[in-house]
C-alpha positions in Angstrom: -14.0 11.9 -3.6 -14.5 8.2 -4.3 -17.8 7.5 -6.0 -18.4 3.8 -5.2 -21.5 2.0 -6.0 -21.4 0.1 -2.7 -23.2 1.5 0.4 -21.2 3.3 3.0 -21.6 3.0 6.7 -21.2 6.5 8.3 -19.0 6.8 11.3 -21.9 7.2 13.7 -23.1 3.7 12.6 -19.8 1.9 12.6 -19.0 -0.6 15.3 -16.9 1.3 17.9 -13.9 -1.0 17.2 -13.6 0.7 13.7 -13.8 4.3 14.9 -10.0 4.7 15.1 -9.6 3.3 11.6 -12.2 5.8 10.3 -10.6 8.7 12.2 -7.1 7.8 10.9 -8.2 7.5 7.3 -10.3 10.7 7.5 -7.4 12.6 9.1 -4.8 11.4 6.7 -6.8 11.4 3.4 -10.1 13.1 4.0 -11.4 9.9 2.3 -12.7 7.2 4.7 -14.6 5.5 2.0 -12.6 2.3 2.3 -13.5 1.9 6.0 -17.1 2.9 5.4 -17.6 0.4 2.6 -15.7 -2.5 4.2 -17.9 -2.0 7.4 -20.6 -3.7 5.4 -18.6 -6.8 6.2 -17.1 -6.3 9.6 -15.2 -9.6 9.4 -13.3 -8.5 6.3 -12.6 -5.0 7.7 -11.3 -6.7 10.8 -9.1 -9.0 8.7 -7.6 -6.1 6.7 -7.1 -3.8 9.7 -6.3 -6.2 12.5 -5.2 -9.5 11.0 -3.1 -8.2 8.1 -1.8 -4.7 8.9 -1.3 -5.4 12.6 0.6 -8.7 12.6 2.0 -8.9 9.0 2.6 -5.3 8.0 3.5 -3.8 11.3 4.7 -7.0 12.8 6.8 -9.8 11.4 10.6 -10.1 11.3 11.3 -7.6 8.6 11.8 -4.0 9.8 8.7 -2.0 9.2 10.8 0.7 7.5 11.3 -1.7 4.5 7.5 -2.4 4.4 6.7 1.3 4.5 9.2 1.9 1.7 7.7 -0.9 -0.4 4.1 0.3 0.3 4.9 3.8 -0.8 6.7 2.6 -3.9 3.7 0.5 -4.8 1.1 3.3 -4.2 3.2 5.7 -6.3 3.5 3.1 -9.1 -0.3 2.3 -8.9 -1.3 6.0 -8.8 -3.5 5.7 -5.7 -3.9 9.3 -4.4 -5.7 8.1 -1.2 -2.9 5.6 -0.6 -0.2 8.2 -1.2 -1.8 10.6 1.3 -1.4 8.0 4.0 1.8 6.3 2.8 4.0 9.4 2.7 3.4 10.2 6.4 3.8 6.5 7.2 7.2 6.4 5.4 8.3 9.6 7.2 7.3 8.2 10.5 9.2 5.0 9.8 12.4 7.1 9.4 12.6 7.7 5.6 13.5 11.2 4.6 11.7 13.6 2.3 14.7 13.5 0.0 14.3 9.7 -0.3 10.5 10.1 -1.0 11.3 12.6 -3.6 13.9 10.2 -5.2 11.6 7.2 -5.5 11.4 7.4 -9.3 15.2 7.3 -9.6 15.9 5.1 -6.5 18.9 3.3 -8.0 20.8 6.6 -8.0 19.0 8.1 -5.0 19.9 8.4 -1.3 19.1 4.9 -0.4 21.0 2.1 1.2 21.6 -1.1 -0.7 18.9 -2.8 1.3 16.5 -0.1 0.5 17.4 -0.2 -3.2 16.8 -4.0 -3.2 13.4 -3.6 -1.6 12.4 -0.9 -4.1 13.6 -3.0 -7.0 11.5 -5.9 -5.6 8.5 -3.6 -5.2 8.9 -2.6 -8.9 8.6 -6.2 -9.9 5.5 -6.8 -7.7 3.7 -3.7 -8.9 0.4 -4.3 -10.7 1.7 -2.1 -13.5 4.6 -4.6 -14.2 2.8 -7.5 -15.8 6.2 -9.0 -16.7 7.5 -8.7 -13.1 9.6 -11.6 -11.8 12.3 -12.4 -9.3 15.4 -12.6 -11.5 18.6 -14.2 -10.4 20.2 -10.8 -10.2 17.4 -9.3 -8.0 17.4 -12.4 -5.8 21.2 -12.0 -5.3 20.7 -8.3 -4.3 17.9 -9.2 -1.9 19.7 -12.2 -0.5 22.8 -10.1 0.3 20.5 -8.1 2.7 17.6 -10.5 3.6 16.9 -14.2 4.3 14.6 -16.2 2.1 12.0 -15.9 5.0 12.4 -12.1 4.9 12.0 -12.0 1.1 8.8 -14.0 1.4 7.5 -11.8 4.2 8.2 -8.7 2.1 6.6 -10.3 -0.9 3.5 -11.3 0.9 3.0 -7.8 2.4 3.4 -6.3 -1.1 1.1 -8.8 -2.7 -1.7 -8.2 -0.2 -1.2 -4.4 -0.5 -1.3 -4.6 -4.3 -4.4 -6.8 -4.3 -6.1 -4.4 -1.9 -5.2 -1.5 -4.2 -6.6 -3.3 -7.2 -9.8 -4.1 -5.3 -10.0 -0.5 -4.2 -9.7 0.7 -7.8 -12.3 -1.8 -9.0 -14.8 -0.8 -6.3 -13.8 2.9 -6.7 -13.0 3.2 -3.0 -10.0 5.6 -3.4 -9.1 8.7 -5.3 -6.7 8.2 -8.1 -3.7 10.3 -9.3 -4.1 11.7 -12.8 -1.4 9.2 -14.0 -3.2 6.2 -12.5 -3.4 3.4 -15.1 -6.5 2.1 -13.4 -8.4 5.5 -13.6 -11.0 4.1 -15.9 -12.2 1.3 -13.6 -15.7 1.0 -12.0 -17.1 4.5 -12.5 -16.9 4.3 -16.3 -19.1 1.1 -16.3 -22.2 3.1 -15.3 
């Protein structure tokens, strides 16, 4: 269980508009800490849930399947157990197979289309764990063969916000971490 220093708003004190977010997080992860803490600032919780995930992550021009693929790749790279618990079902619901999920570490030789491989390579560059990450001419060529510049920007923006929220979640200790998580020593060790 996440052991954050911030106060948590229990479900029975949440504004009703956030009950579904709490229920979904609790059902998928048994860890609704993110919603409970962000409820301290309802405008920020509304931004994350309704103004980012709704229109950008689940909307936009780029097929949600690619965003789900990138989101899972990032959460696996970052070692966010809470994220993985919700991102695996999200990826499956978006049409990815369990074989693809199992092959994420070796995606270049895994059962992925060229579009999916390009997205996964892009996600590897955006990952917080890749401090040298950049869009090389070779990666741009791979992406451009499948996506427009507008699509590349949309994917990158979705991944950047997801990565930033992951980092904030690690800093504030709002999520459970995998044992390999490079951010495992954050927040709780400072006590």
